[in-house]
C-alpha positions in Angstrom: 135.1 98.2 84.2 135.6 100.7 86.7 135.8 100.3 90.5 134.8 103.3 92.8 136.1 103.4 96.4 133.8 104.5 99.1 135.8 106.2 102.0 134.2 107.0 105.2 135.3 107.6 108.9 133.7 104.1 109.5 135.0 101.9 106.7 136.6 101.8 103.3 135.5 99.5 100.6 135.0 99.1 96.9 131.9 99.2 94.7 133.1 96.9 91.6 131.2 97.4 88.4 132.4 94.8 86.2 130.4 92.0 84.1 131.2 88.7 85.4 132.4 89.7 88.9 129.9 87.6 90.5 132.0 84.6 89.6 135.0 86.1 91.8 132.7 86.8 94.8 134.7 84.6 97.3 137.8 86.3 97.1 136.1 88.9 99.3 135.2 86.4 101.9 137.8 87.0 104.8 140.0 84.0 104.9 139.2 83.2 108.6 135.5 83.6 108.3 133.2 81.2 110.0 129.9 80.3 108.5 128.9 82.2 105.1 125.0 83.0 105.0 123.5 83.8 102.1 120.3 85.9 102.4 118.2 85.9 99.2 114.9 85.0 97.8 113.6 81.8 96.1 113.3 83.3 92.6 116.8 84.6 92.7 118.2 81.5 94.0 116.6 79.6 91.2 118.3 82.0 88.6 121.5 82.3 90.1 122.3 80.5 93.1 124.7 78.0 91.4 127.1 81.0 91.1 127.4 81.5 95.0 129.4 80.1 97.6 127.7 79.8 101.1 127.5 77.3 103.8 123.7 78.1 104.7 121.0 79.8 102.6 118.3 81.8 104.3 115.3 82.8 102.2 113.6 85.9 102.7 109.8 86.1 101.1 110.4 89.4 99.3 108.3 92.5 99.2 108.1 95.8 100.9 105.4 94.6 103.1 107.7 92.0 104.4 110.4 94.2 105.0 109.7 94.1 108.7 111.5 93.4 112.1 109.7 90.0 112.6 111.4 88.9 109.2 114.9 89.7 110.6 114.3 88.1 113.9 113.1 84.9 111.9 116.3 85.2 109.9 118.6 85.7 113.1 117.1 82.7 114.7 117.8 80.6 111.7 121.5 81.6 111.8 121.6 80.8 115.5 120.1 77.2 114.8 122.7 76.6 111.9 125.6 77.6 114.1 126.0 81.2 113.3 128.6 83.3 115.7 130.7 86.2 115.7 132.7 84.8 112.9 129.9 84.5 110.5 129.7 86.4 107.2 126.3 87.5 105.6 125.8 87.8 101.6 123.1 89.7 100.8 122.1 88.5 97.2 119.0 90.0 95.5 117.1 93.4 95.1 117.1 96.4 97.2 114.9 95.0 99.8 117.3 91.9 100.3 120.3 94.1 100.4 118.5 96.3 103.1 117.4 93.3 105.2 120.5 91.4 104.7 122.7 94.3 105.7 120.6 95.0 108.6 120.7 91.3 109.8 124.6 91.6 109.6 124.5 95.0 111.5 122.6 93.6 114.5 123.4 89.8 114.7 126.0 89.3 117.4 126.3 93.0 117.5 127.6 93.0 113.9 129.1 90.8 111.4 130.5 91.4 108.0 128.4 91.6 104.9 129.0 91.6 101.3 126.4 93.2 99.1 125.9 91.6 95.6 122.7 93.2 94.1 120.9 91.6 91.5 118.4 94.6 90.2 119.2 97.8 88.6 117.6 99.9 91.4 119.9 97.9 94.0 122.9 98.2 92.0 122.9 102.0 91.9 121.4 102.7 95.1 120.4 100.1 97.8 123.7 98.3 97.9 126.0 101.3 98.3 126.5 103.5 101.1 126.1 101.0 104.3 122.3 102.2 104.9 120.4 99.3 106.2 116.8 99.0 107.8 113.3 97.8 107.6 110.0 99.4 107.5 107.4 100.4 110.1 103.7 101.0 109.4 104.2 104.4 109.9 106.8 104.7 107.0 109.8 103.3 105.1 113.0 102.6 106.6 112.5 104.1 110.0 114.3 101.4 111.8 117.7 100.6 110.6 121.4 100.9 111.1 124.7 102.3 109.3 126.7 99.2 108.3 129.5 99.3 105.6 130.0 96.2 103.6 133.2 94.6 102.8 132.3 95.1 99.3 129.8 95.6 96.7 129.7 93.5 93.7 127.9 94.8 90.7 127.4 92.6 87.8 125.6 94.0 85.0 125.0 90.4 83.5 122.7 89.9 86.3 120.5 92.3 84.7 119.6 89.9 81.7 116.9 88.0 83.8 115.3 91.2 85.1 111.8 91.8 84.0 111.1 95.1 82.0 109.1 96.7 84.8 112.1 96.1 87.5 114.6 97.7 84.9 112.4 100.6 84.3 112.2 101.0 88.2 115.9 101.2 88.3 116.4 103.8 85.6 114.4 106.2 87.6 117.2 106.0 90.3 119.7 106.8 87.7 117.5 109.8 86.3 117.7 111.1 89.7 121.3 111.0 89.9 121.4 113.0 86.7 119.0 115.6 88.1 121.1 116.2 91.4 124.7 116.0 90.1 125.5 115.1 86.3 123.6 117.2 83.7 125.5 114.9 81.1 123.9 111.9 82.4 120.3 113.4 82.5 120.9 114.4 78.9 122.0 110.8 78.0 118.5 109.7 79.2 116.7 112.4 77.4 118.6 111.8 73.9 119.2 108.1 73.8 116.1 106.7 75.1 115.8 103.8 72.6 119.4 102.5 73.6 118.6 102.5 77.3 115.3 100.7 76.9 116.9 98.4 74.6 119.6 97.7 77.4 122.5 98.0 74.9 125.4 96.9 77.1 127.6 99.9 76.6 124.9 102.3 77.6 123.9 100.1 80.4 127.3 99.9 81.5 127.7 103.7 81.3 124.7 104.9 83.2 125.4 102.1 85.9 128.8 103.4 86.5 128.1 107.2 86.5 125.5 106.6 89.2 127.6 104.4 91.2 130.5 107.0 91.2 128.0 109.6 92.2 126.7 107.8 95.0 130.2 107.0 96.1 131.5 110.3 96.1 128.5 111.6 97.7 128.5 109.0 100.5 132.5 109.2 100.8 131.9 112.9 101.7 128.8 112.7 103.9 128.3 109.0 105.3 125.5 109.5 107.9 123.0 111.7 106.0 124.0 115.4 106.6 123.2 117.9 104.0 125.3 116.5 101.4 124.0 113.0 101.4 120.4 114.2 101.6 120.4 115.1 97.9 120.2 111.6 97.1 116.8 111.8 98.4 115.6 113.8 95.4 112.0 112.5 94.7 112.1 110.3 97.7 110.1 112.4 100.3 106.6 112.3 98.3 107.7 108.8 96.7 108.1 107.2 100.2 104.6 108.8 101.2 103.2 107.0 98.2 104.8 103.8 99.1 103.4 104.1 102.6 99.9 105.4 101.5 99.5 102.1 99.1 101.1 100.0 102.0 104.0 99.1 99.8 101.8 96.8 97.6 101.3 98.7 94.3 104.4 100.6 93.4 107.9 99.5 93.0 110.4 101.9 94.7 111.6 103.3 91.5 108.1 104.2 90.3 107.1 105.9 93.5 110.4 107.9 93.3 109.5 108.8 89.6 106.2 110.0 91.0 108.0 111.9 93.5 110.3 113.6 91.2 107.4 114.8 89.3 106.1 116.5 92.4 109.4 117.7 93.5 110.0 119.4 89.9 106.8 121.2 90.3 107.8 122.2 94.0 111.4 123.3 92.7 109.6 125.7 89.9 107.6 127.2 92.7 110.1 127.5 95.7 113.7 126.9 94.1 113.6 128.9 90.8 113.8 125.8 88.5 113.2 127.3 85.0 110.0 126.1 83.4 111.6 124.5 80.7 113.9 122.4 82.8 110.9 121.4 84.9 108.9 120.3 81.8 112.4 118.3 80.7 112.3 116.3 84.2 108.8 115.4 83.6 109.3 114.5 80.1 112.3 112.2 80.7 110.4 110.6 83.8 107.3 109.8 81.7 109.5 108.6 78.7 110.5 105.7 81.1 107.1 104.7 82.3 104.5 103.8 82.6 104.2 103.8 86.1 101.0 102.0 87.9 97.6 104.1 87.7 97.6 107.0 90.4 93.7 107.1 90.3 92.3 107.0 93.9 95.5 108.4 95.4 94.6 111.5 97.8 96.9 114.3 97.6 95.9 115.5 101.2 96.8 112.0 102.4 100.1 112.0 100.7 101.0 115.5 102.1 99.8 114.5 105.6 102.3 111.4 105.5 105.4 113.7 104.8 105.6 114.6 108.5 106.6 111.1 109.2 109.6 111.2 106.6 113.0 110.6 107.9 114.0 114.3 106.6 111.4 115.7 108.6 112.7 117.6 111.5 110.6 118.9 114.5 107.7 118.9 112.1 109.5 120.9 109.5 109.4 118.9 106.0 112.7 119.4 104.3 112.9 118.9 100.1 115.4 118.1 98.1 115.1 120.5 95.1 116.7 121.6 92.0 117.3 125.1 91.0 118.7 123.7 87.8 119.3 120.2 86.3 122.7 119.1 87.7 122.4 120.6 91.3 120.0 120.5 94.1 119.5 122.3 97.4 117.6 121.5 100.6 114.6 123.4 101.0 112.2 123.8 104.2 109.4 126.1 105.2 107.3 125.7 102.0 103.9 126.6 102.5 101.5 123.5 103.0 99.2 124.8 100.3 102.0 125.0 97.7 102.9 121.3 98.6 99.4 120.2 98.2 99.1 121.9 95.0 102.1 120.2 93.5 101.4 116.9 94.7 97.9 117.2 93.0 99.7 118.5 89.9 101.6 115.4 89.8 98.8 113.2 90.1 97.2 114.7 87.5 
């Protein structure tokens, strides 16, 4: 299976997509490394811990609500107590939250130690583990404290998805659908035409969609590491999606589910403000809905979501920037949209 190079000014590393690559993880640990610290959750450890070489295991409780600075501080204290120093290596082994937290821990421990990302969920394999973005949440919003910290490598083993619950699998599919909308119309078409194979997790199809998503993210990150105009296209669906997560205190929706809602709202906005044809807006909504369901949106206030947009990382001097497709396979950054239009599109997505 393929390997994709992420090459930036800060670092160059491989994102390996290969069934069984977990068993070879030790070859990416530097020969003169000190203690190896594995950051994971208890459930991932019970399922796959026997496959990982590490000197110390640090357990993160999991969940967006625990993705906070106090947890990072606790993990860092445990590293010190176990003899961690500047020669230490961190392995982040889990879903997207673990990859974000483990990467951030590595970025700030002793002012930075190496990290290897081994994502165990589909969402993390195609998104969180690639690109060097790490961080934690504030009450005000998602990922507002963080650092860019490229890993030594990203090891993506599709075999790990065999134990992934159906809801988590579907959550990851939304991030891949996003990749199709922003940059690959053929990938989007696959989701539209081969939903039965995708939902049945047929290996050839799963391997194809993961590889396509990783290729897209590697291309974008290599061209724009620190979220300039190009990398911002990866945030399609995330502006409103992050607002939904914050509004529900990160307790009701998986990240991909929130992005699915955000894509529905963004498709409506794109039709109003970016020239997206109505039939393509309908196609985006059709494909997103096909891979549901997402939890009930009952009781969610469109006005509250709209108000939260100003806390998004893509908001500059109070001006909200949206990633919107003028057509499937292409997106652009649009700002200055009338707040009334934004509210109407969020209301339509909630309906």
